[in-house]
C-alpha positions as a Markdown table, in Angstrom:
| # | Residue | x | y | z |
|---|---|---|---|---|
| 1 | Met | 65.2 | 24.3 | -15.6 |
| 2 | Gly | 63.0 | 22.0 | -17.2 |
| 3 | Ile | 60.1 | 22.3 | -14.4 |
| 4 | Ala | 56.4 | 22.2 | -15.3 |
| 5 | Arg | 54.8 | 26.4 | -15.5 |
| 6 | Ser | 52.0 | 24.9 | -12.9 |
| 7 | Thr | 54.9 | 25.1 | -10.3 |
| 8 | Phe | 55.1 | 28.5 | -10.4 |
| 9 | Tyr | 51.7 | 29.2 | -9.1 |
| 10 | Asp | 50.9 | 29.8 | -5.3 |
| 11 | Lys | 48.2 | 27.4 | -3.8 |
| 12 | Pro | 45.0 | 29.0 | -3.4 |
| 13 | Ala | 44.0 | 30.9 | -0.2 |
| 14 | Val | 41.5 | 28.9 | 2.0 |
| 15 | Gln | 39.1 | 30.7 | 3.1 |
| 16 | Asp | 37.4 | 30.8 | 6.1 |
| 17 | Cys | 33.3 | 30.3 | 5.9 |
| 18 | Thr | 33.2 | 30.7 | 9.3 |
| 19 | Ala | 30.2 | 33.1 | 9.0 |
| 20 | Ile | 28.6 | 31.7 | 5.7 |
| 21 | Val | 28.1 | 28.5 | 8.2 |
| 22 | Glu | 26.8 | 30.4 | 11.3 |
| 23 | Ala | 24.3 | 32.3 | 9.2 |
| 24 | Ile | 23.0 | 29.4 | 7.2 |
| 25 | Ala | 23.1 | 27.2 | 10.9 |
| 26 | Ala | 20.6 | 30.0 | 11.9 |
| 27 | Ile | 18.8 | 30.3 | 8.8 |
| 28 | Cys | 18.2 | 26.5 | 8.8 |
| 29 | Glu | 17.2 | 26.3 | 12.6 |
| 30 | Glu | 14.9 | 29.4 | 11.9 |
| 31 | Phe | 13.3 | 27.6 | 9.2 |
| 32 | Glu | 13.7 | 24.1 | 9.3 |
| 33 | Phe | 12.2 | 23.1 | 6.3 |
| 34 | Tyr | 14.5 | 25.4 | 4.0 |
| 35 | Gly | 16.4 | 23.6 | 0.9 |
| 36 | Trp | 19.4 | 25.4 | -0.6 |
| 37 | Arg | 17.5 | 27.7 | -2.7 |
| 38 | Arg | 15.8 | 29.5 | -0.1 |
| 39 | Val | 18.8 | 29.8 | 2.6 |
| 40 | Arg | 20.5 | 31.3 | -0.5 |
| 41 | Ala | 17.8 | 33.9 | -1.3 |
| 42 | Glu | 17.4 | 34.7 | 2.6 |
| 43 | Leu | 21.2 | 35.2 | 2.8 |
| 44 | Arg | 21.2 | 37.3 | -0.1 |
| 45 | His | 18.2 | 39.3 | 2.1 |
| 46 | Arg | 20.8 | 39.2 | 4.9 |
| 47 | Gly | 23.2 | 41.0 | 2.8 |
| 48 | Met | 25.2 | 37.9 | 1.9 |
| 49 | Ile | 26.0 | 36.7 | -1.4 |
| 50 | Val | 27.2 | 33.4 | -1.4 |
| 51 | Asn | 27.4 | 30.7 | -4.9 |
| 52 | His | 24.5 | 28.5 | -4.6 |
| 53 | Lys | 27.6 | 25.6 | -5.2 |
| 54 | Lys | 29.2 | 26.8 | -1.4 |
| 55 | Ile | 25.8 | 27.0 | 0.3 |
| 56 | Arg | 25.1 | 23.4 | -1.3 |
| 57 | Arg | 28.4 | 22.2 | -0.1 |
| 58 | Leu | 28.1 | 23.4 | 2.7 |
| 59 | Met | 25.4 | 22.7 | 3.7 |
| 60 | Arg | 25.7 | 18.9 | 3.2 |
| 61 | Glu | 29.3 | 19.1 | 5.5 |
| 62 | His | 27.2 | 20.7 | 8.2 |
| 63 | Asp | 24.2 | 18.4 | 8.3 |
| 64 | Leu | 22.7 | 21.5 | 7.8 |
| 65 | Gln | 20.0 | 19.4 | 5.4 |
| 66 | Pro | 16.1 | 20.2 | 5.0 |
| 67 | Arg | 13.5 | 18.5 | 6.9 |
| 68 | Arg | 11.3 | 16.6 | 5.1 |
| 69 | Arg | 7.5 | 17.8 | 5.4 |
| 70 | Arg | 6.2 | 14.2 | 5.0 |
| 71 | Arg | 1.8 | 14.9 | 4.1 |
| 72 | Tyr | -0.3 | 13.5 | 7.2 |
| 73 | Val | -3.2 | 11.8 | 5.4 |
| 74 | Ala | -6.0 | 10.8 | 7.7 |
| 75 | Thr | -8.0 | 7.6 | 7.1 |
| 76 | Thr | -9.8 | 7.3 | 9.5 |
| 77 | Asp | -12.6 | 9.8 | 11.4 |
| 78 | Gly | -13.3 | 9.9 | 15.4 |
| 79 | Asp | -15.6 | 12.8 | 15.4 |
| 80 | His | -18.9 | 10.9 | 15.9 |
| 81 | Ala | -21.1 | 9.6 | 19.0 |
| 82 | Gln | -20.8 | 5.8 | 18.0 |
| 83 | Pro | -18.4 | 4.0 | 20.5 |
| 84 | Ile | -14.6 | 4.2 | 19.5 |
| 85 | Trp | -13.4 | 0.1 | 20.2 |
| 86 | Pro | -9.8 | 0.4 | 22.9 |
| 87 | Asn | -6.5 | 0.0 | 20.9 |
| 88 | Pro | -5.0 | -3.3 | 23.2 |
| 89 | Ala | -1.6 | -3.2 | 20.9 |
| 90 | Lys | -1.1 | 0.6 | 21.4 |
| 91 | Asp | 2.0 | 0.2 | 23.7 |
| 92 | Leu | 2.8 | -4.1 | 22.7 |
| 93 | Ala | 6.2 | -5.1 | 21.8 |
| 94 | Val | 5.7 | -7.1 | 18.8 |
| 95 | Asp | 9.3 | -9.4 | 19.2 |
| 96 | Gly | 7.9 | -12.5 | 17.5 |
| 97 | Pro | 5.3 | -14.8 | 16.4 |
| 98 | Asp | 1.6 | -15.0 | 17.5 |
| 99 | Gln | 2.2 | -12.0 | 19.7 |
| 100 | Leu | -0.3 | -9.7 | 18.1 |
| 101 | Trp | -3.5 | -10.8 | 16.5 |
| 102 | Val | -5.8 | -8.4 | 13.9 |
| 103 | Ala | -9.3 | -8.7 | 12.3 |
| 104 | Asp | -11.6 | -6.2 | 10.9 |
| 105 | Ile | -13.8 | -4.4 | 12.9 |
| 106 | Thr | -16.1 | -3.8 | 10.5 |
| 107 | Tyr | -17.0 | -7.0 | 11.0 |
| 108 | Ala | -17.3 | -7.2 | 14.6 |
| 109 | Phe | -19.3 | -3.9 | 14.2 |
| 110 | Leu | -21.7 | -4.9 | 11.9 |
| 111 | Glu | -22.5 | -8.3 | 13.4 |
| 112 | Ala | -22.9 | -6.5 | 17.0 |
| 113 | Glu | -25.5 | -4.7 | 14.5 |
| 114 | Arg | -27.1 | -7.7 | 13.0 |
| 115 | Gly | -26.1 | -10.3 | 15.4 |
| 116 | Glu | -23.8 | -13.0 | 15.6 |
| 117 | Gly | -23.4 | -15.3 | 12.2 |
| 118 | Trp | -25.4 | -12.7 | 10.0 |
| 119 | Trp | -23.5 | -13.6 | 7.3 |
| 120 | Gly | -24.3 | -17.1 | 7.0 |
| 121 | Ala | -28.3 | -15.8 | 7.3 |
| 122 | Glu | -30.8 | -17.3 | 4.7 |
| 123 | Ser | -31.5 | -13.8 | 4.2 |
| 124 | Met | -28.0 | -12.5 | 2.5 |
| 125 | Ala | -28.8 | -16.0 | 0.1 |
| 126 | Asp | -29.3 | -13.3 | -2.6 |
| 127 | Tyr | -26.1 | -10.8 | -1.5 |
| 128 | Tyr | -23.5 | -11.5 | -4.7 |
| 129 | Lys | -26.6 | -11.0 | -7.0 |
| 130 | Gln | -27.5 | -7.5 | -6.2 |
| 131 | Gln | -24.5 | -6.5 | -6.7 |
| 132 | Ser | -24.4 | -5.9 | -10.3 |
| 133 | Thr | -27.7 | -3.8 | -9.6 |
| 134 | Ala | -28.4 | -2.5 | -6.2 |
| 135 | Asp | -27.3 | 1.3 | -4.5 |
| 136 | Asp | -25.4 | -0.7 | -1.7 |
| 137 | Pro | -21.3 | 1.4 | -1.8 |
| 138 | Phe | -20.0 | -2.4 | -1.0 |
| 139 | Asn | -20.9 | -3.2 | -4.2 |
| 140 | Trp | -17.6 | -2.2 | -5.6 |
| 141 | Ile | -15.8 | -4.5 | -3.1 |
| 142 | Lys | -15.7 | -7.7 | -4.5 |
| 143 | Ala | -14.4 | -11.4 | -3.4 |
| 144 | His | -11.4 | -11.5 | -6.2 |
| 145 | Pro | -10.5 | -7.7 | -6.4 |
| 146 | Leu | -8.3 | -8.5 | -9.4 |
| 147 | Met | -11.3 | -9.1 | -11.8 |
| 148 | Leu | -12.9 | -6.3 | -13.4 |
| 149 | Ser | -16.8 | -6.6 | -13.3 |
| 150 | Ser | -16.0 | -7.3 | -17.5 |
| 151 | Ala | -13.6 | -10.5 | -17.0 |
| 152 | Met | -16.3 | -12.0 | -13.9 |
| 153 | Glu | -19.2 | -12.4 | -16.5 |
| 154 | Gly | -19.4 | -16.2 | -16.9 |
| 155 | Tyr | -17.8 | -17.0 | -14.0 |
| 156 | Pro | -19.6 | -18.0 | -10.4 |
| 157 | Phe | -17.2 | -15.5 | -8.6 |
| 158 | Asp | -18.6 | -16.2 | -5.0 |
| 159 | His | -17.6 | -17.0 | -1.4 |
| 160 | Ala | -17.1 | -20.5 | -0.5 |
| 161 | Gly | -19.1 | -21.3 | -3.4 |
| 162 | Gln | -18.6 | -22.9 | -6.4 |
| 163 | Gly | -15.8 | -20.7 | -7.9 |
| 164 | Glu | -14.1 | -19.9 | -4.8 |
| 165 | Thr | -13.2 | -24.1 | -4.2 |
| 166 | Ser | -12.9 | -24.3 | -8.1 |
| 167 | Leu | -9.6 | -21.6 | -8.2 |
| 168 | Leu | -8.2 | -23.6 | -4.5 |
| 169 | Met | -8.7 | -26.6 | -6.3 |
| 170 | Ala | -6.8 | -25.8 | -9.1 |
| 171 | Leu | -3.9 | -23.8 | -7.4 |
| 172 | Leu | -4.4 | -25.8 | -3.7 |
| 173 | Pro | -6.1 | -29.0 | -4.3 |
| 174 | Glu | -4.3 | -30.5 | -0.8 |
| 175 | Gly | -6.5 | -28.0 | 0.5 |
| 176 | Val | -9.4 | -28.7 | -0.2 |
| 177 | Asp | -11.9 | -31.3 | 0.5 |
| 178 | Lys | -15.2 | -31.9 | -0.7 |
| 179 | Ser | -16.5 | -33.6 | 1.8 |
| 180 | Arg | -16.5 | -31.9 | 4.7 |
| 181 | Ile | -18.8 | -29.1 | 2.5 |
| 182 | Ala | -21.4 | -27.7 | 5.2 |
| 183 | Lys | -25.0 | -28.8 | 3.8 |
| 184 | Asp | -27.2 | -26.5 | 5.7 |
| 185 | Glu | -25.4 | -23.4 | 4.7 |
| 186 | Trp | -26.3 | -21.3 | 1.9 |
| 187 | Tyr | -23.2 | -20.0 | 0.3 |
| 188 | Ser | -21.3 | -23.5 | 0.3 |
| 189 | Arg | -24.5 | -25.4 | -1.0 |
| 190 | Ser | -23.0 | -25.0 | -5.1 |
| 191 | Ala | -19.6 | -25.9 | -3.7 |
| 192 | Arg | -20.6 | -29.2 | -4.7 |
| 193 | Glu | -20.1 | -28.8 | -8.1 |
| 194 | Ala | -16.9 | -27.2 | -7.8 |
| 195 | Ser | -14.2 | -29.0 | -10.5 |
| 196 | Val | -10.8 | -28.9 | -11.1 |
| 197 | Glu | -11.6 | -27.2 | -15.0 |
| 198 | Leu | -13.6 | -25.2 | -13.4 |
| 199 | Gly | -10.8 | -23.6 | -11.3 |
| 200 | Ile | -8.9 | -23.7 | -13.7 |
| 201 | Glu | -10.5 | -21.0 | -16.6 |
| 202 | Gly | -11.2 | -18.4 | -13.2 |
| 203 | Arg | -7.0 | -18.6 | -13.3 |
| 204 | Asp | -6.6 | -18.1 | -16.4 |
| 205 | Arg | -9.1 | -15.4 | -16.2 |
| 206 | Ile | -7.2 | -13.9 | -13.6 |
| 207 | Leu | -4.3 | -14.0 | -15.1 |
| 208 | Ala | -5.2 | -12.5 | -18.6 |
| 209 | His | -6.9 | -9.2 | -16.7 |
| 210 | Leu | -3.0 | -8.9 | -14.6 |
| 211 | Arg | -1.6 | -9.4 | -18.3 |
| 212 | Thr | -3.6 | -6.8 | -20.1 |
| 213 | Ala | -3.5 | -4.0 | -16.8 |
| 214 | Leu | 0.7 | -4.8 | -16.9 |
| 215 | Gly | 1.4 | -4.6 | -20.5 |
| 216 | Val | 2.9 | -8.2 | -20.0 |
| 217 | Lys | 3.0 | -10.8 | -23.2 |
| 218 | Arg | 1.7 | -14.2 | -22.2 |
| 219 | Ala | 5.1 | -15.8 | -23.5 |
| 220 | Asn | 7.3 | -13.4 | -21.0 |
| 221 | Ala | 4.3 | -14.5 | -18.3 |
| 222 | Gln | 4.8 | -18.2 | -19.1 |
| 223 | Gly | 8.8 | -18.4 | -19.4 |
| 224 | Ala | 8.2 | -16.3 | -15.4 |
| 225 | Arg | 5.9 | -18.5 | -14.5 |
| 226 | Asn | 8.5 | -21.2 | -15.4 |
């Protein structure tokens, strides 16, 4: 007759999976974090032997996917007798620029403890000199966190001094006006000795460290910069 053999086969009967879906839905409602493996085990425990492929398909088709657990990481500790700063932006809906500004409350705490302008006090003049040997927990917090201690040797990394001002002169020369450098503040006294050449040296130290850390060859880095 010229008819293919497959013509004589009947279409497979459509199975009614209502009971299976209802059982899966009941399990997912009771155990909302169960995936298909645990659902399959629970079905087997209830006397229903179902192929895992069917379970995955039915869970996908009927939106019975498990809820994902998000690990909670506590970043603050409010269990103390110290005053807790209020959060004025708790109910603020920000929908544009300049509506919410934030700051580091650590500085506000230190200012309350040590007095206004404590950081610029003359007693802080040797702050950075003590970083390599002192037992202060802030020793590892640097003005330039991209640098390792080995790379910082030989370069005056600082805050508003010769090293940082030189970096700014090399990277953003239009943002530096040396005539406005304060002469009375200890942290900016060395800034008058800043130069573009020194800033380029600091820039190259940072880039060299990043290339080493990221495993990037110099040629690739130059090509990306160009």
